[in-house]
TORKOL-4160 file (C-alpha; in steps of 0.2 Angstrom, whole numbers, padded with zeros to 4 digits, m for minus):
220
<pt num="1" X="0505" Y="m0041" Z="m0090"/>
<pt num="2" X="0496" Y="m0040" Z="m0074"/>
<pt num="3" X="0489" Y="m0023" Z="m0079"/>
<pt num="4" X="0480" Y="m0030" Z="m0093"/>
<pt num="5" X="0471" Y="m0042" Z="m0082"/>
<pt num="6" X="0466" Y="m0027" Z="m0071"/>
<pt num="7" X="0459" Y="m0018" Z="m0086"/>
<pt num="8" X="0449" Y="m0033" Z="m0091"/>
<pt num="9" X="0442" Y="m0035" Z="m0073"/>
<pt num="10" X="0438" Y="m0017" Z="m0072"/>
<pt num="11" X="0427" Y="m0017" Z="m0087"/>
<pt num="12" X="0421" Y="m0035" Z="m0088"/>
<pt num="13" X="0417" Y="m0036" Z="m0069"/>
<pt num="14" X="0411" Y="m0019" Z="m0066"/>
<pt num="15" X="0424" Y="m0015" Z="m0053"/>
<pt num="16" X="0423" Y="0002" Z="m0045"/>
<pt num="17" X="0438" Y="0013" Z="m0045"/>
<pt num="18" X="0441" Y="0010" Z="m0027"/>
<pt num="19" X="0441" Y="m0008" Z="m0029"/>
<pt num="20" X="0456" Y="m0009" Z="m0041"/>
<pt num="21" X="0472" Y="m0013" Z="m0034"/>
<pt num="22" X="0486" Y="0000" Z="m0033"/>
<pt num="23" X="0502" Y="m0005" Z="m0043"/>
<pt num="24" X="0520" Y="m0002" Z="m0039"/>
<pt num="25" X="0521" Y="0009" Z="m0054"/>
<pt num="26" X="0514" Y="0011" Z="m0071"/>
<pt num="27" X="0513" Y="m0005" Z="m0081"/>
<pt num="28" X="0517" Y="m0004" Z="m0100"/>
<pt num="29" X="0505" Y="m0010" Z="m0112"/>
<pt num="30" X="0503" Y="m0007" Z="m0131"/>
<pt num="31" X="0486" Y="m0004" Z="m0140"/>
<pt num="32" X="0484" Y="m0005" Z="m0159"/>
<pt num="33" X="0472" Y="0008" Z="m0166"/>
<pt num="34" X="0464" Y="0006" Z="m0184"/>
<pt num="35" X="0467" Y="0022" Z="m0193"/>
<pt num="36" X="0452" Y="0034" Z="m0197"/>
<pt num="37" X="0437" Y="0024" Z="m0190"/>
<pt num="38" X="0427" Y="0039" Z="m0184"/>
<pt num="39" X="0420" Y="0043" Z="m0171"/>
<pt num="40" X="0429" Y="0029" Z="m0162"/>
<pt num="41" X="0446" Y="0032" Z="m0169"/>
<pt num="42" X="0453" Y="0047" Z="m0178"/>
<pt num="43" X="0471" Y="0049" Z="m0182"/>
<pt num="44" X="0478" Y="0066" Z="m0186"/>
<pt num="45" X="0493" Y="0069" Z="m0198"/>
<pt num="46" X="0505" Y="0065" Z="m0184"/>
<pt num="47" X="0497" Y="0048" Z="m0181"/>
<pt num="48" X="0490" Y="0054" Z="m0164"/>
<pt num="49" X="0474" Y="0044" Z="m0161"/>
<pt num="50" X="0459" Y="0053" Z="m0154"/>
<pt num="51" X="0440" Y="0048" Z="m0153"/>
<pt num="52" X="0428" Y="0042" Z="m0140"/>
<pt num="53" X="0436" Y="0025" Z="m0139"/>
<pt num="54" X="0453" Y="0033" Z="m0136"/>
<pt num="55" X="0446" Y="0043" Z="m0122"/>
<pt num="56" X="0438" Y="0028" Z="m0114"/>
<pt num="57" X="0453" Y="0017" Z="m0114"/>
<pt num="58" X="0464" Y="0031" Z="m0108"/>
<pt num="59" X="0453" Y="0034" Z="m0093"/>
<pt num="60" X="0453" Y="0015" Z="m0089"/>
<pt num="61" X="0471" Y="0014" Z="m0091"/>
<pt num="62" X="0474" Y="0028" Z="m0078"/>
<pt num="63" X="0462" Y="0020" Z="m0066"/>
<pt num="64" X="0471" Y="0003" Z="m0068"/>
<pt num="65" X="0489" Y="0011" Z="m0066"/>
<pt num="66" X="0493" Y="0006" Z="m0084"/>
<pt num="67" X="0506" Y="0016" Z="m0095"/>
<pt num="68" X="0497" Y="0013" Z="m0112"/>
<pt num="69" X="0505" Y="0018" Z="m0128"/>
<pt num="70" X="0495" Y="0018" Z="m0144"/>
<pt num="71" X="0501" Y="0013" Z="m0161"/>
<pt num="72" X="0491" Y="0018" Z="m0177"/>
<pt num="73" X="0489" Y="0004" Z="m0190"/>
<pt num="74" X="0481" Y="0005" Z="m0207"/>
<pt num="75" X="0465" Y="m0005" Z="m0204"/>
<pt num="76" X="0457" Y="m0018" Z="m0193"/>
<pt num="77" X="0466" Y="m0032" Z="m0201"/>
<pt num="78" X="0483" Y="m0025" Z="m0196"/>
<pt num="79" X="0477" Y="m0021" Z="m0178"/>
<pt num="80" X="0471" Y="m0039" Z="m0177"/>
<pt num="81" X="0487" Y="m0046" Z="m0183"/>
<pt num="82" X="0497" Y="m0036" Z="m0171"/>
<pt num="83" X="0486" Y="m0043" Z="m0157"/>
<pt num="84" X="0487" Y="m0061" Z="m0162"/>
<pt num="85" X="0506" Y="m0060" Z="m0164"/>
<pt num="86" X="0508" Y="m0052" Z="m0147"/>
<pt num="87" X="0515" Y="m0036" Z="m0154"/>
<pt num="88" X="0500" Y="m0027" Z="m0146"/>
<pt num="89" X="0490" Y="m0030" Z="m0130"/>
<pt num="90" X="0473" Y="m0023" Z="m0134"/>
<pt num="91" X="0462" Y="m0015" Z="m0147"/>
<pt num="92" X="0453" Y="m0001" Z="m0139"/>
<pt num="93" X="0436" Y="m0005" Z="m0147"/>
<pt num="94" X="0431" Y="m0020" Z="m0158"/>
<pt num="95" X="0415" Y="m0029" Z="m0162"/>
<pt num="96" X="0412" Y="m0045" Z="m0152"/>
<pt num="97" X="0410" Y="m0058" Z="m0166"/>
<pt num="98" X="0409" Y="m0077" Z="m0164"/>
<pt num="99" X="0424" Y="m0081" Z="m0175"/>
<pt num="100" X="0435" Y="m0068" Z="m0165"/>
<pt num="101" X="0432" Y="m0077" Z="m0149"/>
<pt num="102" X="0446" Y="m0091" Z="m0151"/>
<pt num="103" X="0459" Y="m0077" Z="m0155"/>
<pt num="104" X="0455" Y="m0063" Z="m0143"/>
<pt num="105" X="0445" Y="m0060" Z="m0127"/>
<pt num="106" X="0433" Y="m0046" Z="m0124"/>
<pt num="107" X="0428" Y="m0035" Z="m0110"/>
<pt num="108" X="0409" Y="m0032" Z="m0107"/>
<pt num="109" X="0402" Y="m0021" Z="m0121"/>
<pt num="110" X="0405" Y="m0003" Z="m0121"/>
<pt num="111" X="0392" Y="0001" Z="m0134"/>
<pt num="112" X="0380" Y="m0006" Z="m0146"/>
<pt num="113" X="0381" Y="m0001" Z="m0165"/>
<pt num="114" X="0367" Y="m0002" Z="m0177"/>
<pt num="115" X="0371" Y="m0008" Z="m0195"/>
<pt num="116" X="0362" Y="0002" Z="m0208"/>
<pt num="117" X="0361" Y="0006" Z="m0226"/>
<pt num="118" X="0365" Y="0022" Z="m0234"/>
<pt num="119" X="0360" Y="0027" Z="m0252"/>
<pt num="120" X="0361" Y="0043" Z="m0263"/>
<pt num="121" X="0347" Y="0055" Z="m0261"/>
<pt num="122" X="0343" Y="0053" Z="m0280"/>
<pt num="123" X="0338" Y="0035" Z="m0277"/>
<pt num="124" X="0318" Y="0036" Z="m0276"/>
<pt num="125" X="0315" Y="0018" Z="m0277"/>
<pt num="126" X="0325" Y="0014" Z="m0261"/>
<pt num="127" X="0316" Y="0018" Z="m0245"/>
<pt num="128" X="0319" Y="0004" Z="m0233"/>
<pt num="129" X="0332" Y="m0010" Z="m0230"/>
<pt num="130" X="0321" Y="m0023" Z="m0239"/>
<pt num="131" X="0321" Y="m0013" Z="m0255"/>
<pt num="132" X="0340" Y="m0017" Z="m0258"/>
<pt num="133" X="0336" Y="m0035" Z="m0265"/>
<pt num="134" X="0346" Y="m0036" Z="m0281"/>
<pt num="135" X="0356" Y="m0020" Z="m0278"/>
<pt num="136" X="0375" Y="m0018" Z="m0279"/>
<pt num="137" X="0380" Y="m0015" Z="m0261"/>
<pt num="138" X="0397" Y="m0009" Z="m0254"/>
<pt num="139" X="0404" Y="m0016" Z="m0238"/>
<pt num="140" X="0420" Y="m0014" Z="m0229"/>
<pt num="141" X="0431" Y="m0030" Z="m0228"/>
<pt num="142" X="0430" Y="m0038" Z="m0211"/>
<pt num="143" X="0418" Y="m0026" Z="m0204"/>
<pt num="144" X="0402" Y="m0030" Z="m0195"/>
<pt num="145" X="0392" Y="m0022" Z="m0209"/>
<pt num="146" X="0400" Y="m0035" Z="m0221"/>
<pt num="147" X="0394" Y="m0049" Z="m0210"/>
<pt num="148" X="0377" Y="m0042" Z="m0208"/>
<pt num="149" X="0375" Y="m0039" Z="m0227"/>
<pt num="150" X="0381" Y="m0057" Z="m0231"/>
<pt num="151" X="0368" Y="m0064" Z="m0219"/>
<pt num="152" X="0354" Y="m0054" Z="m0230"/>
<pt num="153" X="0348" Y="m0062" Z="m0245"/>
<pt num="154" X="0348" Y="m0055" Z="m0263"/>
<pt num="155" X="0362" Y="m0042" Z="m0261"/>
<pt num="156" X="0377" Y="m0041" Z="m0274"/>
<pt num="157" X="0391" Y="m0036" Z="m0262"/>
<pt num="158" X="0407" Y="m0027" Z="m0267"/>
<pt num="159" X="0420" Y="m0026" Z="m0254"/>
<pt num="160" X="0432" Y="m0011" Z="m0251"/>
<pt num="161" X="0447" Y="m0009" Z="m0239"/>
<pt num="162" X="0439" Y="0006" Z="m0230"/>
<pt num="163" X="0424" Y="0016" Z="m0228"/>
<pt num="164" X="0430" Y="0031" Z="m0238"/>
<pt num="165" X="0432" Y="0020" Z="m0253"/>
<pt num="166" X="0415" Y="0013" Z="m0251"/>
<pt num="167" X="0407" Y="0030" Z="m0250"/>
<pt num="168" X="0417" Y="0036" Z="m0265"/>
<pt num="169" X="0410" Y="0021" Z="m0275"/>
<pt num="170" X="0392" Y="0025" Z="m0269"/>
<pt num="171" X="0394" Y="0043" Z="m0274"/>
<pt num="172" X="0401" Y="0038" Z="m0291"/>
<pt num="173" X="0387" Y="0026" Z="m0294"/>
<pt num="174" X="0398" Y="0011" Z="m0294"/>
<pt num="175" X="0386" Y="0004" Z="m0281"/>
<pt num="176" X="0368" Y="0007" Z="m0275"/>
<pt num="177" X="0371" Y="0007" Z="m0257"/>
<pt num="178" X="0383" Y="0006" Z="m0242"/>
<pt num="179" X="0380" Y="m0006" Z="m0228"/>
<pt num="180" X="0390" Y="m0002" Z="m0212"/>
<pt num="181" X="0389" Y="0003" Z="m0194"/>
<pt num="182" X="0378" Y="0019" Z="m0194"/>
<pt num="183" X="0388" Y="0031" Z="m0183"/>
<pt num="184" X="0405" Y="0030" Z="m0192"/>
<pt num="185" X="0395" Y="0034" Z="m0209"/>
<pt num="186" X="0386" Y="0048" Z="m0201"/>
<pt num="187" X="0402" Y="0055" Z="m0194"/>
<pt num="188" X="0412" Y="0054" Z="m0210"/>
<pt num="189" X="0397" Y="0061" Z="m0220"/>
<pt num="190" X="0398" Y="0076" Z="m0209"/>
<pt num="191" X="0417" Y="0078" Z="m0210"/>
<pt num="192" X="0416" Y="0077" Z="m0229"/>
<pt num="193" X="0402" Y="0089" Z="m0230"/>
<pt num="194" X="0391" Y="0077" Z="m0241"/>
<pt num="195" X="0376" Y="0075" Z="m0230"/>
<pt num="196" X="0365" Y="0083" Z="m0244"/>
<pt num="197" X="0370" Y="0069" Z="m0256"/>
<pt num="198" X="0367" Y="0054" Z="m0245"/>
<pt num="199" X="0353" Y="0047" Z="m0234"/>
<pt num="200" X="0350" Y="0032" Z="m0223"/>
<pt num="201" X="0336" Y="0020" Z="m0227"/>
<pt num="202" X="0323" Y="0015" Z="m0214"/>
<pt num="203" X="0326" Y="m0001" Z="m0205"/>
<pt num="204" X="0342" Y="m0010" Z="m0200"/>
<pt num="205" X="0353" Y="m0025" Z="m0203"/>
<pt num="206" X="0355" Y="m0029" Z="m0185"/>
<pt num="207" X="0366" Y="m0023" Z="m0170"/>
<pt num="208" X="0383" Y="m0028" Z="m0164"/>
<pt num="209" X="0391" Y="m0026" Z="m0147"/>
<pt num="210" X="0408" Y="m0017" Z="m0146"/>
<pt num="211" X="0421" Y="m0019" Z="m0132"/>
<pt num="212" X="0440" Y="m0018" Z="m0129"/>
<pt num="213" X="0448" Y="m0033" Z="m0137"/>
<pt num="214" X="0463" Y="m0041" Z="m0128"/>
<pt num="215" X="0476" Y="m0054" Z="m0131"/>
<pt num="216" X="0470" Y="m0072" Z="m0127"/>
<pt num="217" X="0488" Y="m0077" Z="m0121"/>
<pt num="218" X="0488" Y="m0063" Z="m0108"/>
<pt num="219" X="0490" Y="m0071" Z="m0091"/>
<pt num="220" X="0481" Y="m0057" Z="m0082"/>
């Protein structure tokens, strides 16, 4: 999978387009895309992924002479499993987390995401992140937001399979807040037209770097 090594070199080493070697033809690679994680990943009804992460990996693949096919999977766990089994060569965007490093390699970061808390607008006692002590807080399983929330003290966490389910729990008053990377929450709130019902608290629960994740066993 020489093309995967070229992709990694181009991102991790900052190689310019002119410095990348020309291949003898397009090199086939497979990317696993978690479904509906806007704005990074969005899958339409035909399971055709779009989003800024898809645009970025597409440009990198063309630069490296790679024929990249993308497969939409239900969630992050399914994408990770495909990568670890060797059924996929990369995930276009993933958080760089310490416990992932033995199982996958990462390019240099493509962006930094802020972890934030969102509450209902009718929660007058909640103004900043520190006000959530003792509150029931929704998180998405395996997400950087879950890790950040578990590192905080005094929160009663309730884990959900995806962000949509977490927001439904917040709107239906099953939980008091959602802790999650901020931009996907803002995007989904806009898409659902519920911006008038939710607001972000002041302060953050930290930041995480995101990059392209690739198989550890790829020889480059």
